[in-house]
RODRENMAR-924542 format. One record per residue (C-alpha): residue number from 1; residue in three letters; x, y, z. Coordinates in steps of 0.02 Angstrom, whole numbers. Layout:
<nodes>
<node><k>NUM</k><r>ALA</r><px>X</px><py>Y</py><pz>Z</pz></node>
...
</nodes>
This chain:
<nodes>
<node><k>1</k><r>MET</r><px>1696</px><py>-571</py><pz>439</pz></node>
<node><k>2</k><r>GLN</r><px>1548</px><py>-657</py><pz>522</pz></node>
<node><k>3</k><r>GLN</r><px>1646</px><py>-691</py><pz>682</pz></node>
<node><k>4</k><r>LEU</r><px>1706</px><py>-510</py><pz>688</pz></node>
<node><k>5</k><r>ASP</r><px>1527</px><py>-452</py><pz>663</pz></node>
<node><k>6</k><r>GLU</r><px>1464</px><py>-561</py><pz>805</pz></node>
<node><k>7</k><r>TRP</r><px>1602</px><py>-505</py><pz>923</pz></node>
<node><k>8</k><r>THR</r><px>1569</px><py>-321</py><pz>883</pz></node>
<node><k>9</k><r>ARG</r><px>1383</px><py>-335</py><pz>916</pz></node>
<node><k>10</k><r>ARG</r><px>1416</px><py>-426</py><pz>1080</pz></node>
<node><k>11</k><r>ARG</r><px>1539</px><py>-290</py><pz>1129</pz></node>
<node><k>12</k><r>ILE</r><px>1410</px><py>-154</py><pz>1092</pz></node>
<node><k>13</k><r>ARG</r><px>1283</px><py>-248</py><pz>1198</pz></node>
<node><k>14</k><r>MET</r><px>1410</px><py>-260</py><pz>1339</pz></node>
<node><k>15</k><r>VAL</r><px>1450</px><py>-74</py><pz>1334</pz></node>
<node><k>16</k><r>THR</r><px>1265</px><py>-32</py><pz>1331</pz></node>
<node><k>17</k><r>TRP</r><px>1232</px><py>-144</py><pz>1482</pz></node>
<node><k>18</k><r>LYS</r><px>1379</px><py>-65</py><pz>1573</pz></node>
<node><k>19</k><r>ARG</r><px>1311</px><py>109</py><pz>1537</pz></node>
<node><k>20</k><r>TRP</r><px>1148</px><py>61</py><pz>1623</pz></node>
<node><k>21</k><r>LYS</r><px>1234</px><py>55</py><pz>1793</pz></node>
<node><k>22</k><r>ARG</r><px>1088</px><py>45</py><pz>1913</pz></node>
<node><k>23</k><r>VAL</r><px>961</px><py>-95</py><pz>1928</pz></node>
<node><k>24</k><r>ARG</r><px>817</px><py>27</py><pz>1906</pz></node>
<node><k>25</k><r>THR</r><px>893</px><py>97</py><pz>1746</pz></node>
<node><k>26</k><r>ARG</r><px>919</px><py>-78</py><pz>1676</pz></node>
<node><k>27</k><r>PHE</r><px>742</px><py>-126</py><pz>1722</pz></node>
<node><k>28</k><r>GLU</r><px>664</px><py>28</py><pz>1642</pz></node>
<node><k>29</k><r>ASN</r><px>768</px><py>15</py><pz>1483</pz></node>
<node><k>30</k><r>LEU</r><px>731</px><py>-170</py><pz>1460</pz></node>
<node><k>31</k><r>LYS</r><px>545</px><py>-136</py><pz>1481</pz></node>
<node><k>32</k><r>ARG</r><px>557</px><py>8</py><pz>1358</pz></node>
<node><k>33</k><r>LEU</r><px>640</px><py>-109</py><pz>1232</pz></node>
<node><k>34</k><r>GLY</r><px>497</px><py>-233</py><pz>1239</pz></node>
<node><k>35</k><r>VAL</r><px>548</px><py>-360</py><pz>1370</pz></node>
<node><k>36</k><r>SER</r><px>411</px><py>-420</py><pz>1487</pz></node>
<node><k>37</k><r>GLU</r><px>411</px><py>-344</py><pz>1660</pz></node>
<node><k>38</k><r>GLU</r><px>449</px><py>-508</py><pz>1749</pz></node>
<node><k>39</k><r>GLN</r><px>597</px><py>-549</py><pz>1637</pz></node>
<node><k>40</k><r>ALA</r><px>660</px><py>-370</py><pz>1642</pz></node>
<node><k>41</k><r>TRP</r><px>662</px><py>-372</py><pz>1832</pz></node>
<node><k>42</k><r>MET</r><px>746</px><py>-543</py><pz>1837</pz></node>
<node><k>43</k><r>TRP</r><px>885</px><py>-491</py><pz>1717</pz></node>
<node><k>44</k><r>ALA</r><px>908</px><py>-316</py><pz>1790</pz></node>
<node><k>45</k><r>ASN</r><px>951</px><py>-396</py><pz>1957</pz></node>
<node><k>46</k><r>THR</r><px>1074</px><py>-524</py><pz>1890</pz></node>
<node><k>47</k><r>ARG</r><px>1248</px><py>-535</py><pz>1961</pz></node>
<node><k>48</k><r>ASN</r><px>1325</px><py>-608</py><pz>1804</pz></node>
<node><k>49</k><r>GLY</r><px>1468</px><py>-514</py><pz>1724</pz></node>
<node><k>50</k><r>TYR</r><px>1449</px><py>-389</py><pz>1583</pz></node>
<node><k>51</k><r>TRP</r><px>1523</px><py>-502</py><pz>1450</pz></node>
<node><k>52</k><r>ARG</r><px>1411</px><py>-647</py><pz>1499</pz></node>
<node><k>53</k><r>ILE</r><px>1254</px><py>-541</py><pz>1500</pz></node>
<node><k>54</k><r>ALA</r><px>1299</px><py>-473</py><pz>1328</pz></node>
<node><k>55</k><r>ASN</r><px>1275</px><py>-648</py><pz>1260</pz></node>
<node><k>56</k><r>SER</r><px>1111</px><py>-681</py><pz>1351</pz></node>
<node><k>57</k><r>PRO</r><px>949</px><py>-712</py><pz>1254</pz></node>
<node><k>58</k><r>ILE</r><px>860</px><py>-570</py><pz>1343</pz></node>
<node><k>59</k><r>LEU</r><px>986</px><py>-441</py><pz>1285</pz></node>
<node><k>60</k><r>HIS</r><px>983</px><py>-514</py><pz>1110</pz></node>
<node><k>61</k><r>LEU</r><px>795</px><py>-487</py><pz>1112</pz></node>
<node><k>62</k><r>ALA</r><px>807</px><py>-309</py><pz>1177</pz></node>
<node><k>63</k><r>LEU</r><px>959</px><py>-256</py><pz>1074</pz></node>
<node><k>64</k><r>SER</r><px>932</px><py>-355</py><pz>915</pz></node>
<node><k>65</k><r>ASN</r><px>1035</px><py>-345</py><pz>756</pz></node>
<node><k>66</k><r>GLU</r><px>889</px><py>-257</py><pz>671</pz></node>
<node><k>67</k><r>ARG</r><px>889</px><py>-123</py><pz>807</pz></node>
<node><k>68</k><r>PHE</r><px>1076</px><py>-98</py><pz>780</pz></node>
<node><k>69</k><r>ARG</r><px>1046</px><py>-80</py><pz>594</pz></node>
<node><k>70</k><r>ARG</r><px>914</px><py>54</py><pz>626</pz></node>
<node><k>71</k><r>MET</r><px>1033</px><py>142</py><pz>747</pz></node>
<node><k>72</k><r>GLY</r><px>1160</px><py>156</py><pz>606</pz></node>
<node><k>73</k><r>TYR</r><px>1284</px><py>19</py><pz>650</pz></node>
<node><k>74</k><r>LEU</r><px>1349</px><py>-66</py><pz>494</pz></node>
<node><k>75</k><r>SER</r><px>1370</px><py>-252</py><pz>479</pz></node>
<node><k>76</k><r>PHE</r><px>1545</px><py>-301</py><pz>422</pz></node>
<node><k>77</k><r>SER</r><px>1485</px><py>-455</py><pz>329</pz></node>
<node><k>78</k><r>ASP</r><px>1345</px><py>-360</py><pz>240</pz></node>
<node><k>79</k><r>TYR</r><px>1464</px><py>-222</py><pz>189</pz></node>
<node><k>80</k><r>TYR</r><px>1595</px><py>-347</py><pz>131</pz></node>
<node><k>81</k><r>SER</r><px>1469</px><py>-443</py><pz>25</pz></node>
<node><k>82</k><r>SER</r><px>1407</px><py>-281</py><pz>-55</pz></node>
<node><k>83</k><r>VAL</r><px>1583</px><py>-222</py><pz>-98</pz></node>
<node><k>84</k><r>LYS</r><px>1641</px><py>-393</py><pz>-157</pz></node>
<node><k>85</k><r>ALA</r><px>1493</px><py>-416</py><pz>-276</pz></node>
</nodes>
């Protein structure tokens, strides 16, 4: 369940990054999510692929597991442990 949970969160990060198509949009959204301006500009201009960026530390900082929890995404492993117990 843990691996499925990790893959799902990475996939959500990838789709979110893909939705922010333009460099300016990525830059503004990263700044809005609490990333420093210098790092936001550096990562907004990256040429790495979507899947690779989804696993980057900067996107983990901006789109954390806690933020996903507040947005309403359920964790498979947390749900499984609550049902199993």
